[in-house]
N, C-alpha and C positions, 0 to 999 in steps of 0.2 A: 576367519574371525580371530583377532588377536586375543590371547588368553594370559592369565596370570595364575600362579600357583604358590602354595605354601605361604599363606598370609600369617605373619607372626602375631597379628592383632587378634585373630580369630581361631587359628589352629593350635591345639595344645601339643607342640612338637619340642618343647624345651623341658628338660628334666630338672627336678628339684628334689631336695630331701629336707625333711623338717628336723627339728632339734632332737627328736627321738629316732632319727635315721629311717623314718618311713618315707618311701619314694612316691613321687607322682609326676604327672606331666601337666604343663600349663602353657599359657600364652605369654608373650612379652609383657603386656599389662598385668597379667597374673603374677609374674615374677616381681614386678615393682611393688605390687600390693603386698605380697608376702614378705618381701624384704623390709618394707616400712613397718609392718606389724611385728617383726622379729620372728615370725613363724618359720621362715626359710632358714635352714641350717647350713646348707652348702649346695654346690652344683656338682653332682656325682659324675657327670660325663665330661667335665672340662679337663683337658690335659694341663699339667702343672704350669707350663709357660703361658697358658691362655687365661689363667685365673685372674691375674691383676688387670690385663687389658679389658677383660669382660666386666669386671667390677667398675673400672674407671668409666667405661662406656655407659653402663647403667646409671652411674651417679651423674655424669654429665647430662645424659638424656633426661633424667628426672629433674635436675636443677633447671635446665633450659625450659622444659615443659611447664614447670610450676611458675617460672618467671614470666613466660609469655602469657600465662593464664591469670596473672596477678595473684597467685596463691603462694603459700609458703609451707603448708603442712602436707607432707607426702603420704600421710596415713589415710589412704583412700581405697575404695573398692576397685576390683578389677574392671568393672564397667566404667567407673569414673576415670580410671587411668586410660582406658581405651579411647574415650571421648577426648581427653586431653591430648593424647598422642595424635589423634586425627586432626586436632586443631593445628598441629605443627605442619601438616601437609594439606591444609585446605580441604579436608574430608576425603582425600585420595588414599586408597589402600595400596596402590602399586608400590610406593616407596617402602612398604613394610613386607613386600613379597620377595621370595627368593628368585622366582622365575617370572619375568615379564617379557612376553614375546614382542611387544611394541617397543622398539629401541628408542623411540622418541620420548618414552616415559622412564622414570627412574625405577630401579629395583632396590632391594635392601643393600646398602653400601655399593650400589652400582649406578654411576651417573648415566644419564641419557647419552646416546651416541648420535651426534649431529649428522654424520654421514649416512646413518641408517643401515649400515652393514658391518658385519664382523667376520666376513668370509675368509679374510686373510690373517685373522688373529691366531695366536698360538692357543693351545688347548691342554688342559689337564683333567684327568678323569677321577681323581680322588681328592677329598678335602685336605689330606696331609701333604699332597703335592703342592698345594697352594700355601703351605705354612711358611712361617718366617724362620723356622729352625733349619739350619744347614745340616743335611743328613747324608749318610753314606752307608754302605753295606756293613761296615764294622761297628757302627754306632748302635747304642741301645735304642735310640729313637730312629725308626726307619720310615721311609716314604712309601706311599702307595698301598698301605695296609687297610685303610678305612674304606668301607663300602661306598660306592658312588650313590647309593640309595639313601645314605644317612643324612637326612636334611639338617638335623641338629648340628652335626659336625661341620657342615658347610657354613652354618651361621657363625660358629666360633672361629672357623678358619678365616672367613671374610672379615670379621671384627678385628682379629689379631693382625691380619695383614694390613688392613687399611688404617689402623691406629698406632702401629708400632714398627712398621717396616723401615729398614734403612736403605742402603745402596747395594743391591746384590749384583749389579752389572750395568753396563751402558744402556741408557734408555729407560731404566727402571728407577725412578726417583723415590726417595723416602719421604717421611713425614716432616713437618716443620718443627715438631716438638723434640728435636734432638740436635746436638752440636756436631754436624757433619754426618756423612753417610754411614760411617762406622761407629756412630754413637749409639745411644739407646734412650728409651723413655722410662726412667725410673718412677717408682711410686714411693714417696717418702711422706710420712705424716705421723700424727698422734692418734691413738684410739683408746677408748676406755676399757676395752677387752678384745678378745679374739672373735667375738660373734660378728657375723656379716651385717646384721640389721643395725646394730648400734654404730658401727663405722659408717654405714650407708647414710644414716640420719645425720651424723656429725659432719660428714663430708658434703652433704647437700647444703647444710647451713654455711659451711666454709665457702662453697661456690657462690651461693646467693649473696653472702656478705662481701665477697671480692668483686662482684659485678661492677660496681661503680668505679673502682680503681682501674679496671680494664677498659672502661669507656675513656678514661684519661690517657690510655695508650693509643687510642684511635679506633678502637672497635665501635660498632654501632649496635645499639640495643635491639634494633629491628633488622640487623644484618643477617646474612645467611648462617643458619645454625647447623643444619644437616647438609653438609657440602655435597652429598650425592644427589641432592634434589636438582642441581643445576647442570645443564648440558656441558660437556667437556670434550673439546676437540684434541686435547693433548698438548695444546700450545699456550692457551690463555690462562695465566695464573690469577689467583684471587688475592688482592692486597688487603691490608688490615681494615681499611674503611669499608670493605664490603662484607666483613664477617662479624658474627655475633661473639660476645664474650663466651668462652668455654665451647666454641664451635667444635663439632665432631667432624674430623676431616676424612678424606680419602686420599690415597697417594698413587693408586694404580687405576687404569681403565680396565674394568672387568665386567663381564656379563655371564650369568648362569643360564644354561639351557637344559632342557629335559628331553630325553629319548626313552619313552616308556616310563619306568620307575627310576631310571638312572638320571643323575644330574652330572653335568660337566661344566667346567669354567673356562671361558675364553678370555684372553688378556692380551694386551699389546703395549708397546713402548710409548713413551711420551717425550715431548721436546723440552718440557720444563716441569719443575715441581708445581703441584697444584696450589698450595697455599703459602702465602707470606714470602714471596721471593725476596723481599727487602730485608728479611731477618735471616742471617747466616749462622747464628750461634745458638739457635734453639730457645732463646729467651722470649717466649711468646706469652708469658703470664700463666703457664700451666700451674694449677694449684698444688701439684705433687712434686714439682721439680725445683730443688734448690739451685741457685745461680751463683757462680763464682764471682766474688766481689771484685777481684782484680781484672779478670778478663771479660766479665759480663756474659760468660757462656753458661749454658745449661749443664748441669752435672752429667758426666759420662762415667759410668761404672765399668772398671776394667776386670781383667781375669781374676784379680785378688778379691773381688767382691767388696762387701761391706766389712772390711777388716777394722781392727780397733783404731788404726790411724785415720781412715776415712770417716768412720762414725764419729770420732772425737771432733773432727772438723765440721761435720754436719750438725751434730747435736748442740754445740755451743755457739754456733753462728759466727765464729771468728773469720774464717775464710769464705764462708758461703752465706748468702742472703737466704734465710730459711724459706721454704715453700709455705704457702698460705696454710696448708693442712698441718704444718709443724707448729704453728703458733698456738699457745694456750688460749682457751676460750673460757668465758665466764661460767659456763655450765659444766666444765670439765670436773670430774671427781678425782678421787685418789684410790688406788694408784692409776697412773696412765701408762700406756705402752708407746714406746717409740718403735715404729715399724717401717721397714725399708725393703724394697725388692727391685730387682732389675735383671734383665737377661743381657749379659755382655756379649758383644759380637766383635769379630775381627774381620779381616779381609777374606771373604769366602769361607768363614767358619763361625761357629758359635762357641763362646768361651764361658759358658755356664749360666745357669739360673741361680741367682744369688739372693738370699733373704736374710734379714737380721731383725730380731725383736729384743728390746730391752725394757725392763720394768722400771718405771720412775716412781718412787714412793718416798714418803717421809721427808727428810731434809733435802734429798736430791730433787724431789718434785717441787718443793717450795723454792729452793735456790734457783732452779732453772726458770722459774716464773718471774724472777726479779732481775732486771738488767745488770745491776751492780754485782749481785751475787753470781749471776750467770757468767759474767766476765772473770770473776775470781776463780770459779770452777774451771773455766776454759784455760786459764793460765796453769792451773794444776794439771789438767789433762795434757796440755802441750808439754809440760815438764816431764810427765810420766812417759810420754811417747819418746822424747829425747833420751830419757834414762834407759828405756828398754832397748833402743837402737844402740846406745853406747855399750850396754852390757853385752849385746850380741857381737858388735863389731870390734870393740876395744878390749874385751875380756875373754869371752868365749871363743871367738874366732882365732886369736893368737894361740890359745891353748890347744885347740883342735888341730892347728897346723903342725904341732909337735908330733902328732900320731898319724898324720895324713900320709898317704902314698904319693910322693911327688908333691905337686902344688894343689892337688885336688882335695877339697874339704867337702865331705858329703853333707848335704843339707839335712838338718834334723827337725825336731818338733818344737824348738824353742819359741819361734814366732806364734805357732798355733797355741801353745800353752799360755803365753802372754795374752793372747787374744781371749782365751777362755776366762781368765781371771781379771782382766784389765778393769772393766767397768764395775764388777762386783767389789773389787778392792777400792776403786776410786770413790764409789758411793758409800761404802762402809766406813771410810776414814774421812768423810767430807766435813765432819764437825771437829776433827782433830786440828791442832795447830799445824801450820804448813811444814815446819821442820820435822815434826814427829811423823806426820803422814808420809812425807817424802822418804824418810829413812825406812819406814815400814814397807813402802813399795820397793825400794832398792834392795832390801833384805829378801823380799819375796822373789824379785827378779834374780838375785844372786843364787837363791836356792834352785830355781828352775835351770839356770845356766850350769850350776854344778851337777845337777841330775843329768843334764844333757851331756856334759863331758864324761860322766861315769858310764852313761849308756854307750857313748862312742868308744870308750876304752874297752868295754865288754865285747864290742863287735869289730874292733880294729884288726887289721891284717899285718901288723908289724911283726917282722921275724922274731923268733924266740930269743935270739942272741942279743937283741937290743930292746926287747919289750919292756922290761922293768925300768930301764933308763928312760925310755920314751914316755912311760907313764909318769915317772918322777918329774921329768922336764915339763910335761903338760900341766901337771898340778902346780908345780912351782910357777910356771908362766901365768896360770890362772890367778894365783894369789898376788903375784907381783903386779899384774895389770889391774887387778881389783884395787890394790892400794894406791896406784897411780891415778886411776880414773874416778874412784869413789872414796876419796880420803875420809869423808865423814863416816861412811859405813865401816871402813877399816878401823877408824878410831873407836867407834862404838863397839866393835868386836873386841878390840884390845882392852877396853875398859871393862867389858863383861868378863873377859878371861882373868883380869887382875882381881876382880871381885870374887869370882868363883874359886880362885886359888888361895 
């Protein structure tokens, strides 16, 4: 007799912790219920890189479920959520089970297998072997350490794999929601605070409000929402007109099996990407992904993460069309947080889990909500980025060359220190006249560059015979380049010196 095991709708195998850090175990509908009420504080057993994929999955699932039921309020009991989720699968429990022996039926994030056999598929014995993080012996994150009996970790590994995987090798295709196999699926948006419940409720409203616009892209309101429900032979992709807005995708053919208390995952290659073969640049209408206005491609976050240059482009909407979750809503209060996260990947490697949070309050919050004011702030931010780059390349770098060994200039902390102060300074001076605000930023950048030069002097390896001369030349070069590239700042300094004398 074919069996199924580890039903997420009825078995409390998912950990949660309340706002007082008391832990418990619950079901998938139990998590949704506790998120909606704000009772849930965090997910204590999620690994760092799994947090945002898991949150996005829960939000998409809740929004789709409510929409299909003709409802809008997620504040429901665990029992009500269970019935609503069963409505997505015509009353079937198999799509919510980790192990389903009948390959003609779906399991959780596991499409049915039309050929009815997985005997020649590859196999992994641990949840972290299935993970999207590229690991090695020398990395802090290692593979094969989690017990194969850990059902909860299998849930998180499956969710992360199927909703964020890129291109790890031939025959293993990534998700549709990224620009190319070495891209990533970022999560960018606004939130009223850091609590999971409030962001969950806001994002559900965003997804429901953007439903109609996605229908205009060609999605069907009654299209396939849980992609793992439909059999997949590894060849036939699903076009836009067969999918629901905010569909939850799968990118690999996988099946979990049990041997006693242990679980293992069988997986195989595919001949094509599962979803949206007609979209090559990742712009599928994901509510958390900004889109480059010039190329039409979904945002890809690189190894530098959300540095001040990228965040300025995202926050002010000049180069990127904001994600739906970034747009202010009528119910938003003050302050609001700009929150962004992504796991950067390269060819055969992971380039870091990157996160950034900015507080938007007062004048900054109000100006960013008005298109004309937003454009003006964007111009200021762009000018500050240019000024910081000029201070580094045209002032600091030539000075550092004077004390460098050969042509090698050791990288310092200038960019990192600019990054730390950039938005605080921008928002603090947002109501000042532009010339005054610009000079204030240039002066701050000059101070950071001078500190960087002095730090380099303290640790330079110039021979004693020419050390004093090298230091003098470096400082002279700094001031000469400052006067040439920042004449207004140099003039302001001269005026101050004349007044003080």
